[in-house]
N, C-alpha and C positions, 0 to 999 in steps of 0.2 A: 082437292087443289094436290097442284104436284109442288115440292119442292126449285126454289128458282140455283138451288145448289145443282143440287143430283139430280134432279127429274121424281124424283119418287112419290109415289099417292101421299098425301098427310092432310089428316082430318085437323091435327092440332096444331099451338103456337110457334111448334120447332117436331123439326123433322126428325122421327123419328133414324133416318138413317145415319143421319150426318151431320146435325145435331143443329143446323141452318137457323135462323131466325124465319118464316114462315109470314103472317102475317106483318103486312104491312113493306113486305119485302118487295122484290118485284118478283111477279106471278104471268108466266103467259097464260095460261087458266084465267084468268083476270080480266084478262083485253081478245079483241078477233086475229087472230091469226090469221084471216083473210089478204092475199094481198091486196094492196092495195087498185093495184091496178096500171095503163099505159094510162091513158088519161083522165084517173082521178090527176095523179103525181102530174102531170100534162099539164092539167087544167089548172093545177092549187099555186104552179112555178108561174103562166100567166095572172093570177089574182095576186101571187105575190110582189110578178115587176108593178103590175099596171097602182098595188097600195106602195108600193115604196120604192121599186126603183125608176114609176119619172116623176113622180115626185121630187126622188136626190138627183135625178138629172138634171130639171130640168134649175131648180135652185144649184146645183153644181156650173150649168153651166154660167148661169144667172152673174153669178160670185170668181168665175175663173174667168181668163182672157179668154179671144178667139182663134188667139194663136198658131199653130201647128195643127189643125186639124184634118182631121184624117177621111176619108171613104165617104163616116156615115156622118159628116158636120160637126163631127166632135173631137178630141185629141186625147191622146195617147192619154195626159194627166185626170182629163175628163172622166173619159171610159177609169182606169183604177180609184176613182178616189167613187162612183157611183158604185163597184161591184164590191170598195169595201167598205158603203153603207152598208150594203146589201149583205157582204160574210154578216157587218155585227146583228144584224139586225136578226138573220140563219142561223148564229152560232148563238146567241141571247135564248132564244122560243125552244128552235130544239134540245136545249138542255136541260130547259127548265121538267118541273114531272111531269106539264101538259107534252112536250115533246110535238110542239102544233105549231104554224107557223099562221097566223090569217087565212090563206088562202088553204093551206094544208085544214084548218078549222069547218073551212065556209063548205070544202068538200069533205067533210067527213074522214079524215086517214088520220093520223099519226107515225111520225119515225119513232122506231125503239131498236134498243140492244138486240140482234140474230141471234144472240145464244143464251141469252136467258129473258129477253120481249120483254124487259123492263124499259127504263126512260136512261138517255143518251148521258156520258158525262162529258163537260164541257170539252177534256184532248179526245172524244169520237166527236161533236159535237162539230171542231176547228178540224179536224182532217178530212173530213164531208168534204165540209164549205171548199176544204185545197183544196182537195181534190176538184170539186167540180168544177173552180173558179178553173185553175191549168187547163182542167179541159174545154171547157169552156174558149182562155183566151188563147189556143190550142186550135181549136177549130175555123177560127177565122178562118188558118194555113190548112187545114190537114182533114177538116169535117170528123172532130174525135167528141166532139159534145158532141155531133150528134147519135156515132156509136155509143157514144153513152150512158145517154137518156133511153137507146131503144132499147139498150143491154136486157131490161126490165121484159120484156117478151119474150123472150127466151130462156133466163134464167130461174131453175126450178124454185129456188125460192123468190124472188120476181125483184131481187135487188139490180139497179143501176151500176158504173161501174165506180163510182166515189161512193156506193151504198159499201161492196168489197172491201172499197180501199180501207173503211173508216170498219167496218162491223155490224152492219146495220142496217133496214130493211123499213120500207111501210108499208102499215097494214089497214082493216076499216080500220075506223076511230067508232 
């Protein structure tokens, strides 16, 4: 087992190098460090969209006015509300000890802190979602969202751009 703080090998409850508690803390050797890969990540995103995004969009479209429809038949307000619902879902679940949305659980991946391999903080989870949401909104014009999700194909740590912003990555669970 390695210390989550300094990375030194240790077999006790506390690291002999830095004194950090090892058991019960973030431990990179306690989970897979194998990158989740593009297709698993994409599949989890699609599943989350079906599980949360689609129902949220339907409910929002039923309870909001239909004025000011955009090119996809929904208003900007409806789009932003659906984005917020998805954001709450992702931020809460990724900041939990499991570090997984429902789509992630189904496809056996987990989002972790890149430097420790441990669970995300609420701040990291929020930063990750904000970066992803901004890139998705901008992708309507500049295709930035596509570059964001494809980035993990050539990144050495398997990170997307929103992962880089938050210091996270997705690994096999």
